[in-house]
DSSP file (Angstrom, degrees, kcal/mol; ACC not computed):
  #  RESIDUE AA STRUCTURE BP1 BP2  ACC     N-H-->O    O-->H-N    N-H-->O    O-->H-N    TCO  KAPPA ALPHA  PHI   PSI    X-CA   Y-CA   Z-CA
    1    1 A M              0   0    0      0, 0.0     2,-0.2     0, 0.0     0, 0.0   0.000 360.0 360.0 360.0 125.1  -11.2  -18.4   -5.3
    2    2 A A        -     0   0    0      1,-0.1     2,-0.4     0, 0.0     0, 0.0  -0.447 360.0-134.2 -74.9 133.1  -10.5  -20.8   -2.4
    3    3 A V        -     0   0    0     -2,-0.2     2,-0.4     1,-0.0    -1,-0.1  -0.753  14.1-133.6 -87.6 135.1   -8.8  -19.5    0.7
    4    4 A T        -     0   0    0     -2,-0.4     2,-0.4     2,-0.0    -1,-0.0  -0.733  24.2-160.7 -84.2 130.0   -5.9  -21.6    2.1
    5    5 A R        -     0   0    0     -2,-0.4     2,-0.4     2,-0.0     0, 0.0  -0.864   7.5-170.1-112.7 152.1   -6.3  -22.0    5.9
    6    6 A R        -     0   0    0     -2,-0.4     2,-0.2     2,-0.0    -2,-0.0  -1.000  22.7-122.1-141.4 136.0   -3.5  -23.0    8.2
    7    7 A A        -     0   0    0     -2,-0.4     2,-0.4     2,-0.0    -2,-0.0  -0.535  30.9-173.9 -75.0 142.9   -3.7  -24.0   11.9
    8    8 A E        -     0   0    0     -2,-0.2     2,-0.9     2,-0.1    -2,-0.0  -0.997  24.2-132.3-139.9 138.9   -1.7  -21.9   14.3
    9    9 A N        +     0   0    0     -2,-0.4    -2,-0.0     2,-0.0     0, 0.0  -0.813  35.0 171.3 -92.6 104.9   -1.0  -22.3   18.0
   10   10 A V        -     0   0    0     -2,-0.9     2,-0.2     2,-0.0    -2,-0.1  -0.967  30.9-128.4-119.7 125.4   -1.6  -18.9   19.6
   11   11 A P        -     0   0    0      0, 0.0     2,-0.4     0, 0.0    -2,-0.0  -0.502  32.0-171.8 -66.7 138.7   -1.7  -18.4   23.4
   12   12 A V        -     0   0    0     -2,-0.2     2,-0.1     0, 0.0     5,-0.1  -0.977  35.9 -87.5-129.4 147.7   -4.8  -16.5   24.6
   13   13 A D     >  -     0   0    0     -2,-0.4     4,-2.5     1,-0.2     5,-0.2  -0.338  38.0-139.7 -54.2 122.1   -6.0  -15.1   27.8
   14   14 A A  H  > S+     0   0    0      1,-0.2     4,-2.3     2,-0.2    -1,-0.2   0.815  99.1  48.0 -59.0 -38.6   -7.7  -17.9   29.6
   15   15 A D  H  > S+     0   0    0      2,-0.2     4,-2.6     1,-0.2    -1,-0.2   0.943 112.4  50.1 -66.8 -46.7  -10.7  -15.8   31.0
   16   16 A L  H  > S+     0   0    0      1,-0.2     4,-2.5     2,-0.2     5,-0.2   0.923 110.5  49.1 -56.5 -46.3  -11.2  -14.2   27.6
   17   17 A L  H  X S+     0   0    0     -4,-2.5     4,-2.7     2,-0.2    -1,-0.2   0.926 111.8  50.2 -65.2 -41.2  -11.3  -17.7   25.8
   18   18 A D  H  X S+     0   0    0     -4,-2.3     4,-2.5     1,-0.2    -1,-0.2   0.948 112.0  47.2 -60.9 -43.6  -13.8  -19.0   28.5
   19   19 A E  H  X S+     0   0    0     -4,-2.6     4,-0.8     2,-0.2    -1,-0.2   0.820 111.7  49.3 -73.8 -30.2  -16.1  -16.0   28.0
   20   20 A A  H ><>S+     0   0    0     -4,-2.5     5,-2.8    -5,-0.2     3,-0.5   0.930 113.0  47.8 -70.4 -41.2  -16.0  -16.3   24.3
   21   21 A R  H ><5S+     0   0    0     -4,-2.7     3,-1.6     1,-0.2    -2,-0.2   0.934 108.3  53.8 -58.8 -43.5  -16.8  -20.0   24.5
   22   22 A A  H 3<5S+     0   0    0     -4,-2.5    -1,-0.2     1,-0.3    -2,-0.2   0.752 111.3  47.9 -61.8 -24.2  -19.6  -19.4   26.9
   23   23 A L  T <<5S-     0   0    0     -4,-0.8    -1,-0.3    -3,-0.5    -2,-0.2   0.373 114.5-120.0 -95.5   0.0  -21.0  -16.9   24.3
   24   24 A N  T < 5 +     0   0    0     -3,-1.6    -3,-0.2    -4,-0.4     2,-0.2   0.857  47.6 176.5  57.3  40.2  -20.6  -19.4   21.5
   25   25 A V      < -     0   0    0     -5,-2.8     2,-1.1    -6,-0.1    -1,-0.2  -0.500  38.1-120.4 -65.5 136.3  -18.1  -17.0   19.7
   26   26 A D     >  -     0   0    0     -2,-0.2     4,-2.8     1,-0.2     5,-0.2  -0.732  30.3-161.9 -77.6 103.9  -16.7  -18.7   16.5
   27   27 A L  H  > S+     0   0    0     -2,-1.1     4,-3.2     1,-0.2     5,-0.2   0.877  81.9  49.9 -63.9 -39.7  -13.1  -18.5   17.6
   28   28 A S  H  > S+     0   0    0      2,-0.2     4,-2.3     1,-0.2    -1,-0.2   0.913 114.2  44.3 -65.2 -42.3  -11.5  -19.0   14.3
   29   29 A R  H  > S+     0   0    0      2,-0.2     4,-2.3     1,-0.2    -2,-0.2   0.892 114.2  49.9 -69.8 -40.6  -13.6  -16.4   12.6
   30   30 A A  H  X S+     0   0    0     -4,-2.8     4,-2.6     2,-0.2    -2,-0.2   0.941 113.6  47.1 -60.9 -48.4  -13.1  -13.9   15.5
   31   31 A A  H  X S+     0   0    0     -4,-3.2     4,-2.8     1,-0.2    -2,-0.2   0.924 112.4  48.1 -56.3 -47.0   -9.3  -14.5   15.3
   32   32 A E  H  X S+     0   0    0     -4,-2.3     4,-2.5     1,-0.2    -1,-0.2   0.888 113.5  47.2 -66.2 -39.0   -9.2  -14.1   11.6
   33   33 A M  H  X S+     0   0    0     -4,-2.3     4,-2.4     2,-0.2    -1,-0.2   0.914 113.5  49.1 -70.6 -40.1  -11.3  -10.8   11.8
   34   34 A G  H  X S+     0   0    0     -4,-2.6     4,-2.3     2,-0.2    -2,-0.2   0.933 113.5  45.9 -64.0 -46.5   -9.1   -9.5   14.6
   35   35 A I  H  X S+     0   0    0     -4,-2.8     4,-2.5     2,-0.2    -2,-0.2   0.903 112.0  51.6 -63.3 -42.5   -5.9  -10.4   12.6
   36   36 A A  H  X S+     0   0    0     -4,-2.5     4,-2.2     1,-0.2     5,-0.2   0.944 110.6  48.5 -63.1 -44.6   -7.3   -8.8    9.4
   37   37 A R  H  X S+     0   0    0     -4,-2.4     4,-2.4     1,-0.2    -2,-0.2   0.920 112.0  48.4 -60.3 -44.5   -8.2   -5.6   11.4
   38   38 A A  H  X S+     0   0    0     -4,-2.3     4,-2.3     1,-0.2    -1,-0.2   0.889 111.8  50.8 -64.1 -39.7   -4.6   -5.5   12.9
   39   39 A V  H  X S+     0   0    0     -4,-2.5     4,-2.0     2,-0.2    -2,-0.2   0.910 111.1  47.1 -63.3 -43.0   -3.0   -6.0    9.4
   40   40 A R  H  X S+     0   0    0     -4,-2.2     4,-2.6     2,-0.2    -2,-0.2   0.931 112.9  49.7 -65.9 -47.9   -5.1   -3.2    7.9
   41   41 A A  H  X S+     0   0    0     -4,-2.4     4,-2.6     1,-0.2    -2,-0.2   0.904 112.6  47.1 -63.7 -40.3   -4.3   -0.8   10.8
   42   42 A E  H  X S+     0   0    0     -4,-2.3     4,-2.7    -5,-0.2    -1,-0.2   0.890 111.2  51.0 -66.9 -35.5   -0.6   -1.6   10.5
   43   43 A Q  H  X S+     0   0    0     -4,-2.0     4,-2.0    -5,-0.2    -2,-0.2   0.912 112.5  46.1 -69.6 -40.2   -0.7   -1.1    6.8
   44   44 A A  H  X S+     0   0    0     -4,-2.6     4,-2.8     2,-0.2     5,-0.2   0.937 112.7  50.5 -64.4 -46.7   -2.4    2.3    7.2
   45   45 A A  H  X S+     0   0    0     -4,-2.6     4,-2.6     1,-0.2    -2,-0.2   0.913 111.7  47.3 -59.4 -43.4    0.0    3.4    9.9
   46   46 A R  H  X S+     0   0    0     -4,-2.7     4,-2.1     2,-0.2    -1,-0.2   0.895 112.0  51.1 -67.5 -36.3    3.1    2.5    7.8
   47   47 A K  H  X S+     0   0    0     -4,-2.0     4,-2.8    -5,-0.2    -2,-0.2   0.933 111.8  46.2 -56.4 -49.4    1.6    4.3    4.8
   48   48 A F  H  X S+     0   0    0     -4,-2.8     4,-2.2     1,-0.2    -2,-0.2   0.914 111.6  50.1 -62.6 -43.7    1.0    7.4    6.8
   49   49 A A  H  < S+     0   0    0     -4,-2.6    -1,-0.2     1,-0.2    -2,-0.2   0.897 113.0  48.6 -62.1 -37.3    4.4    7.4    8.4
   50   50 A E  H  < S+     0   0    0     -4,-2.1    -2,-0.2     1,-0.2    -1,-0.2   0.886 117.7  40.0 -70.3 -39.2    6.0    6.9    4.8
   51   51 A E  H  < S+     0   0    0     -4,-2.8    -2,-0.2     1,-0.2    -1,-0.2   0.704 128.5  29.5 -87.0 -15.7    3.9    9.8    3.3
   52   52 A Y     X  +     0   0    0     -4,-2.2     4,-2.1    -5,-0.2    -1,-0.2  -0.419  64.6 151.2-137.3  63.1    4.1   12.3    6.4
   53   53 A P  H  > S+     0   0    0      0, 0.0     4,-2.1     0, 0.0     5,-0.2   0.828  75.4  57.9 -59.8 -30.3    7.5   11.6    8.2
   54   54 A D  H  > S+     0   0    0      2,-0.2     4,-2.9     1,-0.2     5,-0.2   0.930 106.5  48.1 -67.8 -45.7    7.6   15.2    9.3
   55   55 A V  H  > S+     0   0    0      1,-0.2     4,-2.4     2,-0.2     5,-0.3   0.911 114.0  46.2 -61.3 -45.9    4.3   14.8   11.1
   56   56 A V  H  X S+     0   0    0     -4,-2.1     4,-2.1     2,-0.2    -1,-0.2   0.902 111.8  51.0 -64.5 -36.8    5.3   11.6   12.8
   57   57 A R  H  X S+     0   0    0     -4,-2.1     4,-2.7    -5,-0.2    -2,-0.2   0.959 111.8  47.8 -60.8 -52.6    8.6   12.9   13.8
   58   58 A S  H  X S+     0   0    0     -4,-2.9     4,-1.9     1,-0.2    -2,-0.2   0.839 111.7  49.1 -62.7 -37.4    6.9   16.0   15.4
   59   59 A N  H  X S+     0   0    0     -4,-2.4     4,-2.5     2,-0.2     5,-0.2   0.921 110.4  50.0 -63.7 -45.4    4.4   14.0   17.3
   60   60 A N  H  X S+     0   0    0     -4,-2.1     4,-2.3    -5,-0.3    -2,-0.2   0.926 111.7  49.3 -67.1 -38.6    6.9   11.7   18.7
   61   61 A E  H  X S+     0   0    0     -4,-2.7     4,-1.9     2,-0.2    -1,-0.2   0.918 110.7  51.2 -58.2 -45.7    9.1   14.7   19.8
   62   62 A Y  H  X S+     0   0    0     -4,-1.9     4,-3.2     1,-0.2     5,-0.4   0.939 113.3  43.4 -60.6 -50.3    6.0   16.3   21.4
   63   63 A V  H  X S+     0   0    0     -4,-2.5     4,-2.2     1,-0.2    -1,-0.2   0.858 110.2  55.8 -64.9 -36.4    5.1   13.1   23.3
   64   64 A A  H  < S+     0   0    0     -4,-2.3    -1,-0.2    -5,-0.2    -2,-0.2   0.880 118.5  35.3 -60.5 -38.2    8.8   12.5   24.3
   65   65 A K  H  < S+     0   0    0     -4,-1.9    -2,-0.2    -5,-0.2    -1,-0.2   0.877 136.6  16.6 -87.5 -37.0    8.8   16.1   25.8
   66   66 A H  H  < S-     0   0    0     -4,-3.2    -3,-0.2     1,-0.2    -2,-0.2   0.548  95.7-130.8-114.7  -8.4    5.3   16.4   27.2
   67   67 A G     <  -     0   0    0     -4,-2.2    -1,-0.2    -5,-0.4    -2,-0.1  -0.229  54.1 -33.7  76.3-176.8    3.8   12.9   27.4
   68   68 A L    >   -     0   0    0      1,-0.1     3,-1.6    -4,-0.1     4,-0.2  -0.578  55.0-135.2 -77.1 134.9    0.5   11.9   26.1
   69   69 A P  T 3  S+     0   0    0      0, 0.0     3,-0.3     0, 0.0    -1,-0.1   0.882 102.1  30.4 -56.7 -38.5   -2.0   14.5   26.5
   70   70 A L  T >  S+     0   0    0      1,-0.2     3,-1.7     2,-0.1     4,-0.3  -0.102  77.1 132.7-111.4  38.0   -4.8   12.3   27.8
   71   71 A E  G X   +     0   0    0     -3,-1.6     3,-1.7     1,-0.3    -1,-0.2   0.861  64.6  64.4 -57.9 -34.2   -2.6    9.9   29.6
   72   72 A K  G 3  S+     0   0    0      1,-0.3    -1,-0.3    -3,-0.3    -2,-0.1   0.677 100.7  52.3 -64.5 -14.8   -4.8   10.1   32.7
   73   73 A Y  G <  S+     0   0    0     -3,-1.7    -1,-0.3     0, 0.0    -2,-0.2   0.472  78.9 120.5-101.1   0.5   -7.7    8.6   30.9
   74   74 A R    <   -     0   0    0     -3,-1.7    -3,-0.0    -4,-0.3     0, 0.0  -0.423  52.9-151.5 -68.1 139.6   -6.0    5.5   29.5
   75   75 A L              0   0    0     -2,-0.1    -1,-0.1     1,-0.1    -3,-0.0   0.806 360.0 360.0 -81.0 -31.9   -7.5    2.3   30.5
   76   76 A F              0   0    0      0, 0.0    -1,-0.1     0, 0.0    -2,-0.1   0.308 360.0 360.0-149.1 360.0   -4.3    0.2   30.3
Protein backbone atom coordinates (compact mmCIF):
# COMPACT_ATOMS: atom_id res chain seq x y z
CA UNK A 1 0.00 0.00 0.00
CA UNK A 2 1.44 3.36 -1.02
CA UNK A 3 1.62 6.10 1.55
CA UNK A 4 0.37 9.50 0.47
CA UNK A 5 2.76 12.22 1.51
CA UNK A 6 1.93 15.90 1.88
CA UNK A 7 4.29 18.81 2.47
CA UNK A 8 3.59 20.96 5.51
CA UNK A 9 5.23 24.18 6.63
CA UNK A 10 6.12 23.77 10.31
CA UNK A 11 8.22 26.24 12.31
CA UNK A 12 11.10 24.53 14.12
CA UNK A 13 13.61 25.85 16.65
CA UNK A 14 16.49 27.18 14.51
CA UNK A 15 19.27 25.80 16.73
CA UNK A 16 17.69 22.35 16.80
CA UNK A 17 17.29 22.40 13.04
CA UNK A 18 20.93 23.43 12.57
CA UNK A 19 22.10 20.66 14.89
CA UNK A 20 19.97 18.07 13.10
CA UNK A 21 21.32 19.15 9.72
CA UNK A 22 24.92 19.03 11.03
CA UNK A 23 24.26 15.43 12.12
CA UNK A 24 22.71 14.57 8.73
CA UNK A 25 19.37 13.71 10.35
CA UNK A 26 16.65 12.93 7.80
CA UNK A 27 14.27 15.72 8.81
CA UNK A 28 11.22 14.29 7.07
CA UNK A 29 11.68 10.88 8.65
CA UNK A 30 12.42 12.35 12.08
CA UNK A 31 9.36 14.60 11.90
CA UNK A 32 7.15 11.73 10.79
CA UNK A 33 8.44 9.49 13.59
CA UNK A 34 7.90 12.25 16.15
CA UNK A 35 4.37 12.94 14.94
CA UNK A 36 3.57 9.21 14.96
CA UNK A 37 4.83 8.95 18.56
CA UNK A 38 2.77 11.99 19.59
CA UNK A 39 -0.35 10.55 17.95
CA UNK A 40 0.07 7.18 19.70
CA UNK A 41 0.64 8.89 23.06
CA UNK A 42 -2.43 11.09 22.63
CA UNK A 43 -4.56 8.11 21.61
CA UNK A 44 -3.38 6.15 24.65
CA UNK A 45 -4.02 9.09 27.00
CA UNK A 46 -7.53 9.60 25.64
CA UNK A 47 -8.31 5.89 25.90
CA UNK A 48 -7.07 5.82 29.51
CA UNK A 49 -9.09 8.93 30.39
CA UNK A 50 -12.19 7.37 28.84
CA UNK A 51 -11.73 4.04 30.63
CA UNK A 52 -10.68 5.46 34.01
CA UNK A 53 -12.32 8.89 34.46
CA UNK A 54 -12.29 8.60 38.26
CA UNK A 55 -8.51 8.08 38.30
CA UNK A 56 -7.95 11.09 36.04
CA UNK A 57 -10.29 13.25 38.14
CA UNK A 58 -8.60 12.15 41.38
CA UNK A 59 -5.12 12.84 40.02
CA UNK A 60 -6.14 16.25 38.73
CA UNK A 61 -7.65 17.15 42.10
CA UNK A 62 -4.47 16.03 43.90
CA UNK A 63 -2.23 18.12 41.63
CA UNK A 64 -4.54 21.15 41.95
CA UNK A 65 -4.36 20.90 45.73
CA UNK A 66 -0.73 19.83 46.27
CA UNK A 67 1.11 20.56 43.02
CA UNK A 68 3.23 18.04 41.18
CA UNK A 69 5.11 15.76 43.60
CA UNK A 70 8.47 16.02 41.77
CA UNK A 71 8.07 19.57 40.45
CA UNK A 72 11.53 20.62 41.63
CA UNK A 73 13.12 18.06 39.28
CA UNK A 74 11.38 19.20 36.10
CA UNK A 75 13.71 20.39 33.37
CA UNK A 76 11.21 22.74 31.74
